[in-house]
C-alpha positions in Angstrom: 50.8 32.3 37.3 53.0 29.5 36.2 50.9 26.4 36.7 53.1 24.2 34.4 56.1 24.9 36.7 53.9 24.2 39.7 53.0 20.9 38.1 56.7 20.0 37.8 57.1 20.7 41.5 54.1 18.5 42.2 55.6 15.7 40.2 58.9 16.0 42.1 57.0 15.9 45.3 55.3 12.6 44.3 58.7 11.2 43.1 60.2 11.9 46.5 57.4 10.0 48.2 55.6 13.0 49.6 51.9 12.6 48.5 50.0 15.8 47.8 46.7 16.4 49.6 43.4 17.7 48.3 44.4 21.3 48.8 47.7 20.9 46.9 45.8 19.4 43.9 43.0 22.1 44.2 45.6 24.9 44.1 47.1 23.4 41.0 43.7 23.0 39.3 42.7 26.5 40.1 46.0 27.8 38.6 45.4 25.9 35.4 41.8 27.2 35.1 42.9 30.8 35.8 45.4 30.6 32.9 42.9 29.0 30.5 44.3 25.5 30.7 41.1 23.7 31.6 42.1 20.3 30.1 45.2 20.4 32.3 43.1 21.2 35.3 40.8 18.2 34.5 43.9 16.0 34.2 45.0 17.0 37.7 41.5 16.0 38.9 42.0 12.6 37.3 45.5 12.2 38.8 43.9 12.5 42.3 42.6 9.0 41.6 46.1 7.7 40.7 47.5 8.9 44.0 44.4 7.8 45.9 43.9 11.3 47.2 40.4 11.8 48.8 38.5 14.7 47.3 36.7 17.1 49.7 34.2 19.9 49.1 37.0 22.3 48.3 38.2 20.2 45.4 34.7 19.9 44.0 34.2 23.6 44.4 37.4 24.4 42.5 36.4 22.0 39.7 32.8 23.3 39.5 34.0 26.9 39.6 36.6 26.3 36.9 34.2 24.4 34.6 31.5 27.1 34.9 34.1 29.8 34.3 35.0 28.4 30.9 31.4 27.7 29.9 31.4 24.0 30.6 28.3 24.2 32.7 26.9 20.8 31.7 30.1 19.1 32.9 29.9 21.2 36.1 26.3 19.9 36.6 27.6 16.3 36.3 30.3 17.0 38.9 27.7 18.6 41.1 25.4 15.6 40.8 28.3 13.2 41.6 29.3 15.3 44.6 25.8 15.1 46.1 25.5 11.4 45.3 28.6 10.6 47.3 27.5 12.7 50.2 29.7 15.8 49.9 27.8 19.0 50.7 28.5 21.9 48.4 30.0 25.1 49.9 29.2 28.7 49.1 31.7 28.8 46.2 30.1 25.7 44.6 26.6 27.2 44.9 27.6 30.6 43.6 29.5 29.1 40.7 26.6 26.9 39.7 24.1 29.7 40.0 26.3 32.0 37.9 27.0 29.3 35.4 23.4 28.3 34.9 22.3 31.9 34.7 25.0 32.5 32.1 23.6 29.8 29.8 20.0 30.9 30.3 18.9 28.2 32.6 17.2 30.5 35.2 14.8 27.7 36.2 17.6 25.4 37.1 19.5 28.1 39.0 
């Protein structure tokens, strides 16, 4: 994929007054994670605040899956906790990602 080029399109979209939605941001985050650019994916997550884009369960699932996929399970657990605290219910992807991530770091009890 070409997530950096996709990011340029997103920036153009915002410049033209067309605000991206949760699925637009999630697609970009997933692209960054898949190409090993986890910091860029996290930056996209933060940009959602700047554009006041509401996060849904899909956004959280993409972030949790991406973080677990690069071994950042403790961060994924913090995101999981925040998601539950604000009342967003995890979907199957989020559950599966957390289980795989926790099993991968030897936390079978937590999984």
